[in-house]
VOZA-781547 format. One record per residue (C-alpha): residue number from 1; chain; x, y, z. Coordinates in nm, 4 decimals. Example, Ala and Ser with C-alpha at 12.3 -4.5 7.8 and 13.67 -1.06 7.14 Angstrom:
// VOZA-781547
     n   chain          u          v          w
     1       A     1.2300    -0.4500     0.7800
     2       A     1.3670    -0.1060     0.7140
***
This chain:
// VOZA-781547
     n   chain          u          v          w
     1       A     3.4175     0.4330    -0.8748
     2       A     3.3764     0.2224    -1.1008
     3       A     3.3098    -0.1482    -0.9150
     4       A     3.4018    -0.3739    -1.3023
     5       A     3.6241    -0.0690    -1.4847
     6       A     3.8347    -0.3205    -1.6906
     7       A     3.5061    -0.4518    -1.8511
     8       A     3.3729    -0.1515    -1.9048
     9       A     3.6475    -0.0108    -2.0148
    10       A     3.6491    -0.3227    -2.3138
    11       A     3.2511    -0.2699    -2.4033
    12       A     3.3116     0.0346    -2.4566
    13       A     3.5938     0.0472    -2.6597
    14       A     3.4232    -0.2726    -2.8455
    15       A     3.0571     0.0443    -2.9207
    16       A     3.3622     0.2844    -3.0460
    17       A     3.5058     0.0795    -3.3043
    18       A     3.1278    -0.0224    -3.4072
    19       A     2.9833     0.3266    -3.4137
    20       A     3.2285     0.5643    -3.4381
    21       A     2.9878     0.8339    -3.3993
    22       A     2.9065     0.7807    -3.0261
    23       A     3.1211     1.0548    -2.8233
    24       A     3.2147     0.9691    -2.4574
    25       A     3.1894     1.1981    -2.1308
    26       A     3.1644     1.2170    -1.7432
    27       A     2.8864     1.3765    -1.6326
    28       A     2.6356     1.3944    -1.3305
    29       A     2.3063     1.1807    -1.3465
    30       A     1.9824     1.2692    -1.1816
    31       A     1.8260     0.9677    -1.0310
    32       A     1.4296     0.9610    -0.9066
    33       A     1.4651     1.0295    -0.5575
    34       A     1.6588     1.3595    -0.6474
    35       A     2.0021     1.2019    -0.5325
    36       A     2.3155     1.2462    -0.7851
    37       A     2.6025     1.0184    -0.9075
    38       A     2.8757     1.1323    -1.1876
    39       A     2.8396     0.8216    -1.4773
    40       A     2.9807     0.7538    -1.8025
    41       A     2.7648     0.7602    -2.0976
    42       A     2.7752     0.8088    -2.4424
    43       A     2.5417     0.9779    -2.7322
    44       A     2.5329     0.9592    -3.0765
    45       A     2.3082     0.8592    -3.3713
    46       A     2.2049     0.4867    -3.4919
    47       A     2.0883     0.3662    -3.8199
    48       A     1.7167     0.2684    -3.9119
    49       A     1.5646     0.1677    -4.1623
    50       A     1.1759     0.2405    -4.1999
    51       A     1.0873     0.3114    -4.5612
    52       A     1.3719     0.5628    -4.5776
    53       A     1.6788     0.5524    -4.3640
    54       A     1.6888     0.7619    -4.0012
    55       A     1.9366     0.8557    -3.7831
    56       A     1.7957     0.8105    -3.4778
    57       A     1.9685     0.9860    -3.1468
    58       A     2.0338     0.8324    -2.8409
    59       A     2.2066     0.8085    -2.4810
    60       A     2.2888     0.5754    -2.2848
    61       A     2.4107     0.6096    -1.9330
    62       A     2.6393     0.3366    -1.7814
    63       A     2.5812     0.2505    -1.4019
    64       A     2.9156     0.2289    -1.1833
    65       A     2.8075    -0.1442    -1.1189
    66       A     2.8136    -0.2257    -1.5429
    67       A     2.7976    -0.4421    -1.6950
    68       A     2.6229    -0.6736    -1.4271
    69       A     2.3528    -0.3721    -1.4442
    70       A     2.1951    -0.2437    -1.7757
    71       A     2.2524     0.1308    -1.8619
    72       A     1.9878     0.3845    -1.8643
    73       A     1.8985     0.4420    -2.2090
    74       A     1.7167     0.8149    -2.3695
    75       A     1.5867     0.8955    -2.7417
    76       A     1.8280     1.2518    -2.7665
    77       A     1.5442     1.4346    -2.9905
    78       A     1.6597     1.7611    -3.2034
    79       A     1.3767     2.0766    -3.1826
    80       A     1.2356     1.9415    -3.4949
    81       A     1.1971     1.6043    -3.3660
    82       A     0.8809     1.4618    -3.1837
    83       A     0.8607     1.1430    -2.9739
    84       A     0.6605     0.8479    -3.1049
    85       A     0.5319     0.6770    -2.7947
    86       A     0.4715     0.2926    -2.7742
    87       A     0.5903    -0.0057    -2.6200
    88       A     0.9387     0.1010    -2.6479
    89       A     0.9357     0.4807    -2.5660
    90       A     0.7907     0.7058    -2.2538
    91       A     0.6775     1.0455    -2.3261
    92       A     1.0117     1.1799    -2.1583
    93       A     1.1793     0.9593    -2.4036
    94       A     1.2850     0.6696    -2.1871
    95       A     1.4113     0.3893    -2.3577
    96       A     1.2007    -0.0021    -2.2518
    97       A     1.3372    -0.2733    -2.4357
    98       A     1.3213    -0.6577    -2.3643
    99       A     1.7109    -0.6596    -2.3725
   100       A     1.7322    -0.4186    -2.1190
   101       A     1.4307    -0.6391    -1.8782
   102       A     1.6499    -0.9635    -1.9620
   103       A     1.9648    -0.8061    -1.9006
   104       A     2.2542    -1.1055    -1.7613
   105       A     2.6268    -1.0747    -1.7992
   106       A     2.8102    -1.1850    -1.9914
   107       A     2.5218    -1.2808    -2.2205
   108       A     2.4479    -0.9115    -2.2287
   109       A     2.6462    -0.6158    -2.3978
   110       A     2.6457    -0.2655    -2.4687
   111       A     2.6639    -0.3911    -2.8631
   112       A     2.3786    -0.6577    -2.8727
   113       A     2.1675    -0.3951    -2.6677
   114       A     2.1994    -0.1329    -2.9469
   115       A     2.1328    -0.3623    -3.2299
   116       A     1.8182    -0.4820    -3.0421
   117       A     1.7281    -0.0944    -3.0380
   118       A     1.8075    -0.0764    -3.3994
   119       A     1.5473    -0.3818    -3.4565
   120       A     1.2562    -0.2472    -3.2860
   121       A     1.2449     0.1311    -3.3648
   122       A     1.2710    -0.0158    -3.7440
   123       A     0.9240    -0.1873    -3.6167
   124       A     0.8280     0.1526    -3.4694
   125       A     0.9957     0.4537    -3.5534
   126       A     1.0179     0.6204    -3.1945
   127       A     1.1071     1.0339    -3.3727
   128       A     0.9049     1.2160    -3.6383
   129       A     0.9282     1.5517    -3.7880
   130       A     0.7685     1.8569    -3.6564
   131       A     0.5991     2.0876    -3.8437
   132       A     0.7123     2.4609    -3.7790
   133       A     0.4946     2.6063    -3.6159
   134       A     0.4928     2.2222    -3.3707
   135       A     0.8962     2.2836    -3.3964
   136       A     0.8781     2.6135    -3.2277
   137       A     0.6574     2.4795    -2.9160
   138       A     0.9019     2.2220    -2.9309
   139       A     1.2109     2.4334    -2.8777
   140       A     1.0264     2.5765    -2.6092
   141       A     1.0403     2.2144    -2.4127
   142       A     1.3232     2.1358    -2.5292
   143       A     1.5398     2.2291    -2.1890
   144       A     1.2604     2.0103    -2.0211
   145       A     1.3513     1.7332    -2.2466
   146       A     1.7439     1.7922    -2.1841
   147       A     1.6958     1.7537    -1.8471
   148       A     1.4897     1.4036    -1.8448
   149       A     1.7812     1.2966    -2.0798
   150       A     2.0545     1.4082    -1.8333
   151       A     1.8852     1.2523    -1.5505
   152       A     1.4802     1.1674    -1.4292
   153       A     1.3589     1.4753    -1.1898
   154       A     1.4100     1.8182    -1.0805
   155       A     1.5579     1.7966    -0.7038
   156       A     1.2522     2.0576    -0.6408
   157       A     0.9730     1.7715    -0.7444
   158       A     1.0109     1.5407    -0.5206
   159       A     0.6768     1.4439    -0.3953
   160       A     0.6832     1.5032    -0.0260
   161       A     0.4356     1.2553     0.2222
   162       A     0.3420     1.3563     0.5379
   163       A     0.6204     1.6258     0.5682
   164       A     0.9282     1.3856     0.4865
   165       A     1.1183     1.4014     0.1495
   166       A     1.0729     1.0195    -0.0520
   167       A     1.3969     0.9117     0.0457
   168       A     1.3218     0.9324     0.4279
   169       A     1.0071     0.7111     0.4710
   170       A     0.9546     0.3627     0.4613
   171       A     0.9679     0.2260     0.1133
   172       A     0.8915    -0.1260    -0.0237
   173       A     0.9751    -0.2998    -0.3607
   174       A     0.8427    -0.6044    -0.4866
   175       A     0.9792    -0.7356    -0.7991
   176       A     0.8077    -0.9442    -1.0204
   177       A     0.4173    -0.8409    -1.1458
   178       A     0.2665    -1.2073    -1.1423
   179       A     0.0287    -1.3505    -0.8886
   180       A     0.2180    -1.3504    -0.6189
   181       A     0.4038    -0.9593    -0.6622
   182       A     0.0494    -0.8506    -0.6933
   183       A    -0.0480    -1.0692    -0.3820
   184       A     0.2059    -0.8968    -0.1446
   185       A     0.1301    -0.5417    -0.2910
   186       A    -0.2173    -0.5807    -0.2187
   187       A    -0.1286    -0.7426     0.1745
   188       A     0.1156    -0.4912     0.2117
   189       A    -0.1067    -0.1893     0.1465
   190       A    -0.4305    -0.3666     0.3193
   191       A    -0.2065    -0.4057     0.6347
   192       A    -0.0460    -0.0512     0.6000
   193       A     0.2734    -0.1769     0.6643
   194       A     0.4734     0.0826     0.4510
   195       A     0.4505     0.4304     0.3043
   196       A     0.4594     0.3572    -0.0380
   197       A     0.5012     0.0196    -0.2547
   198       A     0.6725     0.0268    -0.5701
   199       A     0.5954    -0.2993    -0.8044
   200       A     0.8682    -0.3139    -1.0686
   201       A     0.7132    -0.5073    -1.3844
   202       A     0.9598    -0.6642    -1.5567
   203       A     0.7737    -0.8372    -1.8147
   204       A     0.7354    -0.7427    -2.2002
   205       A     0.4822    -0.5145    -2.3183
   206       A     0.2972    -0.2447    -2.1665
   207       A     0.1016    -0.2867    -1.8224
   208       A    -0.1697    -0.5683    -1.8263
   209       A    -0.3431    -0.8224    -1.6477
   210       A    -0.3233    -0.7438    -1.2248
   211       A    -0.0753    -0.4578    -1.3462
   212       A    -0.3759    -0.2632    -1.5585
   213       A    -0.6284    -0.3652    -1.2516
   214       A    -0.4040    -0.1554    -1.0086
   215       A    -0.3881     0.1403    -1.2085
   216       A    -0.7585     0.1311    -1.3061
   217       A    -0.8261     0.1539    -0.8975
   218       A    -0.5867     0.3650    -0.8347
   219       A    -0.4430     0.1672    -0.4874
   220       A    -0.3366     0.4642    -0.2626
   221       A     0.0502     0.4915    -0.2197
   222       A     0.1494     0.2055    -0.4915
   223       A     0.3257     0.2789    -0.7825
   224       A     0.4070     0.0600    -1.0903
   225       A     0.7342     0.1052    -1.2651
   226       A     0.9273    -0.0591    -1.5624
   227       A     1.2796     0.0990    -1.4525
   228       A     1.4733    -0.0073    -1.1739
   229       A     1.5687     0.3219    -1.0689
   230       A     1.2338     0.3669    -0.8955
   231       A     1.3135     0.1401    -0.6051
   232       A     1.5707     0.3666    -0.5127
   233       A     1.5916     0.3716    -0.1348
   234       A     1.3530     0.0777    -0.0805
   235       A     1.3927    -0.0769     0.2985
   236       A     1.2667    -0.3634     0.1680
   237       A     1.2618    -0.5127    -0.1345
   238       A     1.0721    -0.8385    -0.2323
   239       A     1.1634    -1.0688    -0.4623
   240       A     0.9031    -1.2608    -0.6696
   241       A     0.9873    -1.3577    -1.0050
   242       A     1.0522    -1.6867    -1.1287
   243       A     1.1590    -1.7544    -1.4718
   244       A     0.9199    -1.9184    -1.7599
   245       A     1.1385    -2.0280    -1.9628
   246       A     1.1432    -2.3791    -2.1533
   247       A     1.4105    -2.5537    -1.8858
   248       A     1.2916    -2.9750    -1.8703
   249       A     1.5022    -3.0486    -1.5739
   250       A     1.4583    -2.9279    -1.1710
   251       A     1.8125    -2.8205    -1.2086
   252       A     1.7328    -2.6382    -1.5646
   253       A     1.4679    -2.4681    -1.4084
   254       A     1.6913    -2.3064    -1.0595
   255       A     2.0056    -2.2024    -1.3056
   256       A     1.7113    -2.0420    -1.5033
   257       A     1.6139    -1.8318    -1.2190
   258       A     1.9539    -1.7969    -1.1184
   259       A     1.9884    -1.6318    -1.4552
   260       A     1.7189    -1.4157    -1.4026
   261       A     1.8499    -1.2830    -1.0680
   262       A     2.1704    -1.1948    -1.2422
   263       A     1.9857    -0.9422    -1.3956
   264       A     1.7942    -0.8356    -1.1039
   265       A     1.9881    -0.8157    -0.7791
   266       A     2.3143    -0.6284    -0.8765
   267       A     2.0261    -0.3301    -0.9868
   268       A     1.8657    -0.3533    -0.6795
   269       A     2.1383    -0.3636    -0.4648
   270       A     2.2807    -0.0562    -0.6233
   271       A     1.9619     0.1401    -0.5969
   272       A     1.8882     0.0005    -0.2498
   273       A     2.2106    -0.0245    -0.0975
   274       A     2.0839    -0.0675     0.2924
   275       A     1.7903    -0.2643     0.2177
   276       A     1.6821    -0.5466     0.3515
   277       A     1.6328    -0.8387     0.0884
   278       A     1.3174    -1.0471     0.1641
   279       A     1.3263    -1.3395    -0.1212
   280       A     1.0094    -1.5475    -0.1806
   281       A     1.1175    -1.6706    -0.5169
   282       A     1.1706    -2.0587    -0.5614
   283       A     1.3301    -2.3132    -0.4280
   284       A     1.3537    -2.0246    -0.1544
   285       A     1.6391    -2.1591     0.0010
   286       A     1.8282    -2.1376    -0.3181
   287       A     1.7475    -1.8243    -0.4701
   288       A     1.8298    -1.6334    -0.0915
   289       A     2.1667    -1.7907    -0.0946
   290       A     2.2230    -1.6837    -0.4838
   291       A     2.0518    -1.3286    -0.3722
   292       A     2.3410    -1.2975    -0.1164
   293       A     2.6042    -1.3511    -0.3469
   294       A     2.4974    -1.1371    -0.6068
   295       A     2.4221    -0.8709    -0.3503
   296       A     2.7412    -0.8666    -0.1630
   297       A     2.5198    -0.7965     0.1713
   298       A     2.5386    -0.9108     0.5027
   299       A     2.3952    -1.2463     0.5194
   300       A     2.1540    -1.0513     0.8208
   301       A     1.9905    -0.8790     0.5597
   302       A     1.9004    -1.1313     0.2991
   303       A     1.6392    -1.3532     0.4025
   304       A     1.3531    -1.5375     0.2468
   305       A     0.9986    -1.6238     0.3168
   306       A     1.0836    -1.9910     0.4338
   307       A     0.8755    -2.1566     0.6838
   308       A     0.6480    -1.8599     0.7900
   309       A     0.3537    -1.9311     0.7064
   310       A     0.4064    -2.2967     0.7942
   311       A     0.5030    -2.1791     1.1519
   312       A     0.2336    -1.9265     1.1990
   313       A    -0.0245    -2.1861     1.0747
   314       A     0.1290    -2.4622     1.2992
   315       A     0.1043    -2.2177     1.6255
   316       A    -0.2464    -2.1256     1.5290
   317       A    -0.3249    -2.5097     1.4801
   318       A    -0.1858    -2.5770     1.8435
   319       A    -0.3751    -2.2483     2.0045
   320       A    -0.7284    -2.2874     1.8161
   321       A    -0.7960    -2.6289     1.7120
   322       A    -0.5783    -2.8808     1.9211
   323       A    -0.6177    -2.6422     2.2469
   324       A    -0.2255    -2.6534     2.3135
   325       A    -0.1770    -2.3114     2.3902
   326       A     0.1301    -2.3339     2.5668
   327       A     0.3167    -2.5151     2.3312
   328       A     0.2374    -2.3271     2.0750
   329       A     0.4412    -2.0267     2.1963
   330       A     0.7141    -2.1971     2.1479
   331       A     0.6280    -2.3672     1.8700
   332       A     0.7976    -2.3463     1.4922
   333       A     0.8452    -2.4884     1.1169
   334       A     1.1923    -2.5432     1.0179
   335       A     1.3933    -2.6323     0.7794
   336       A     1.3775    -2.6785     0.3849
   337       A     1.0415    -2.5196     0.2853
   338       A     0.8289    -2.8239     0.1686
   339       A     0.8296    -3.2202     0.2589
   340       A     1.1194    -3.1897     0.4483
   341       A     1.0209    -2.8928     0.6972
   342       A     0.9899    -3.0828     1.0509
   343       A     0.8308    -2.9340     1.3572
   344       A     1.0990    -2.8204     1.6893
   345       A     1.0756    -2.6200     1.9551
   346       A     1.2829    -2.2871     2.1065
   347       A     1.2516    -2.4204     2.4846
   348       A     1.0825    -2.6778     2.7428
   349       A     0.9121    -2.7137     3.0126
   350       A     1.1441    -2.8238     3.3037
   351       A     1.0004    -3.1233     3.4975
   352       A     1.0859    -3.2943     3.8044
   353       A     1.1695    -3.6036     3.7078
   354       A     1.3464    -3.8378     3.3473
   355       A     0.9830    -4.0256     3.3504
   356       A     0.7796    -3.7152     3.3252
   357       A     0.9991    -3.5561     3.1088
   358       A     0.9962    -3.8512     2.8438
   359       A     0.6158    -3.8577     2.8930
   360       A     0.5751    -3.4889     2.8212
   361       A     0.7906    -3.4909     2.5070
   362       A     0.5928    -3.7721     2.3602
   363       A     0.2426    -3.6078     2.4892
   364       A     0.3974    -3.3137     2.2900
   365       A     0.5193    -3.5289     1.9364
   366       A     0.2104    -3.6810     1.9362
   367       A     0.0303    -3.3353     1.9140
   368       A     0.2590    -3.2090     1.7183
   369       A     0.2651    -3.4517     1.4266
   370       A    -0.1517    -3.4268     1.4195
   371       A    -0.0861    -3.0413     1.3725
   372       A     0.2041    -3.0852     1.1147
   373       A    -0.0945    -3.3800     0.9315
   374       A    -0.3647    -3.0502     0.9123
   375       A    -0.0772    -2.8619     0.8221
   376       A    -0.0715    -3.0428     0.5035
   377       A    -0.3453    -2.9547     0.3834
   378       A    -0.3101    -2.6080     0.3536
   379       A    -0.1878    -2.4905     0.0566
   380       A     0.0199    -2.2253    -0.0374
   381       A    -0.1509    -1.9963    -0.2799
   382       A    -0.0570    -1.6410    -0.4086
   383       A    -0.2355    -1.4622    -0.0938
   384       A    -0.2022    -1.6396     0.1517
   385       A     0.2326    -1.6043     0.0805
   386       A     0.1583    -1.2298     0.0058
   387       A     0.0195    -1.2206     0.3845
   388       A     0.3444    -1.3761     0.5175
   389       A     0.5578    -1.1491     0.3638
   390       A     0.3374    -0.8527     0.4620
   391       A     0.3794    -0.9787     0.8336
   392       A     0.7559    -1.0284     0.7857
   393       A     0.8015    -0.6840     0.6252
   394       A     0.5301    -0.5385     0.9067
   395       A     0.8495    -0.6449     1.1950
   396       A     1.1517    -0.5079     0.9627
   397       A     1.0449    -0.1658     0.9135
   398       A     0.8417    -0.1158     1.2705
   399       A     1.1872    -0.2932     1.4087
   400       A     0.9156    -0.5261     1.6438
   401       A     1.2120    -0.7807     1.7546
   402       A     0.9828    -1.0218     1.6819
   403       A     1.0349    -1.4335     1.5654
   404       A     0.9712    -1.5765     1.2628
   405       A     1.0778    -1.9097     1.0912
   406       A     1.2755    -1.7346     0.7621
   407       A     1.5493    -1.8708     0.5703
   408       A     1.8702    -1.7176     0.6801
   409       A     2.2161    -1.9256     0.6867
   410       A     2.2230    -2.1775     0.8459
   411       A     2.6330    -2.2393     0.8538
   412       A     2.7262    -2.3461     1.2057
   413       A     2.4051    -2.3879     1.3299
   414       A     2.3411    -2.8092     1.4138
   415       A     2.6650    -2.8795     1.2849
   416       A     2.6099    -2.7532     0.9264
   417       A     2.9718    -2.6586     0.7945
   418       A     2.8189    -2.5098     0.4711
   419       A     2.6702    -2.2277     0.3506
   420       A     2.3368    -2.2748     0.2784
   421       A     2.0057    -2.0958     0.3602
   422       A     1.7341    -2.2619     0.5945
   423       A     1.4117    -2.1507     0.7914
   424       A     1.5012    -2.1214     1.1509
   425       A     1.3926    -1.9207     1.4254
   426       A     1.4984    -1.5701     1.4306
   427       A     1.4769    -1.2330     1.5693
   428       A     1.3702    -0.9461     1.2911
   429       A     1.4196    -0.5875     1.2988
   430       A     1.5282    -0.2744     1.0593
   431       A     1.8458    -0.4629     0.9786
   432       A     1.7048    -0.7664     0.9450
   433       A     1.8160    -1.0733     1.1104
   434       A     1.8933    -0.9499     1.4710
   435       A     1.9618    -1.2539     1.6163
   436       A     1.9075    -1.6495     1.5657
   437       A     1.6739    -1.7883     1.8285
   438       A     1.8148    -2.1113     2.0353
   439       A     1.5942    -2.4386     1.9105
   440       A     1.5771    -2.7241     2.1755
   441       A     1.8435    -3.0182     2.0955
   442       A     1.6670    -3.2962     1.9057
   443       A     1.9117    -3.5018     1.7526
   444       A     1.5953    -3.5954     1.5315
   445       A     1.5596    -3.2572     1.4268
   446       A     1.9757    -3.2207     1.3611
   447       A     1.9898    -3.5013     1.1662
   448       A     1.6766    -3.3836     0.9099
   449       A     1.8251    -3.0304     0.9383
   450       A     2.1727    -3.1697     0.8149
   451       A     2.0465    -3.3811     0.5412
   452       A     1.8233    -3.0932     0.3917
   453       A     2.1543    -2.8880     0.4128
   454       A     2.3479    -3.1533     0.2219
   455       A     2.0674    -3.1871    -0.1018
   456       A     2.0532    -2.8357    -0.1067
   457       A     2.4130    -2.7133    -0.1290
   458       A     2.4773    -3.0295    -0.3615
   459       A     2.2230    -2.8640    -0.6132
   460       A     2.4092    -2.5520    -0.5210
   461       A     2.7406    -2.6835    -0.6383
   462       A     2.6223    -2.7349    -0.9760
   463       A     2.4628    -2.3821    -1.0729
   464       A     2.6788    -2.1488    -1.2715
   465       A     2.6774    -1.8597    -1.0597
***
């Protein structure tokens, strides 16, 4: 059942050579949603120097998508050990490390993980010795702790909302707890789109800033987690993360984002195998392509936010500012997000003769150009993109079959032959893109789309996936 069996075996051999005390086995792991899977795992002790020398017992579970997803790590305390809750260990003994959050094959390895674990434990010892009375109380809890180290929740303890099991209702995961991620969570909550929203905070350390505020003010049905398994069975996974590395060139910035996604997409895809991936990270066309490649999802279930916000604004400007409501219903902003986006139409009115047709086209283009000028003055702030994300997730979860301009695989459209994602009008439903809406034929628009496709494809060819 392991997708990359040879790579996994090779890693476990290296672990066995370096730490011969570890024992390996195959056991059933219970995830947060109550689902179970037989997984490889190993347990033993790691040497830690904290004044004296200590042997810290641990247990690591290897997911079937290893080495592209990080293992799940726990302390395995004995009856006379207590857990020191800190920034790297929670009360259940679950271990959180920057190495896990930034996991990226082939750079990340089990040996490297264990070395970081030892280094962090030498800064903050995760266990302490209990007194005899405490040890007695600890032994009473040991069976519960054992359950936790073998899984996360008991099947009976799964929460129910509205009489439905947690795995059966509308759940959205937002990956990334920056301004955009929090804006998406608040917009989705305000629009009452989902029964539950999980915010995956992949930043190092404890909750801070916006995530702390979300916890303090207890936004209903919002869970904050650093654990990918919390995203299990999401119907939509929204990607908002962007690398904050020290990259200098534009290509280096994008490559840094690609490296970041290598540790994220396989994990969220593993836990939510039927989800729609909605990409809001930059540059959206390239990162949607990367998400499609890393997830191996069908193209219909990997989309980018694209020009949805621009299209909604464009239609609003036409209707409310320029009083061109008839034009607005068929008007879209398409192509590449940014300066190279272009206005287009999904239908045109039939007129009596060629002269009238030319006049109508010229009139429409003048109005469209005015609308695009107004649109240029509108920036894309986090909260506005968040509202756009909420709009898209609403159409997907409620199967509205509404048309949106989103980043989708453009190969085969407008004589584009390369695998690139561009914003095009698409009908959205629970399975993502149901159908691409046919655009009115316009040689200038097609030329611009082909130019964007060419530049994006050239950029993608330089990336290391």
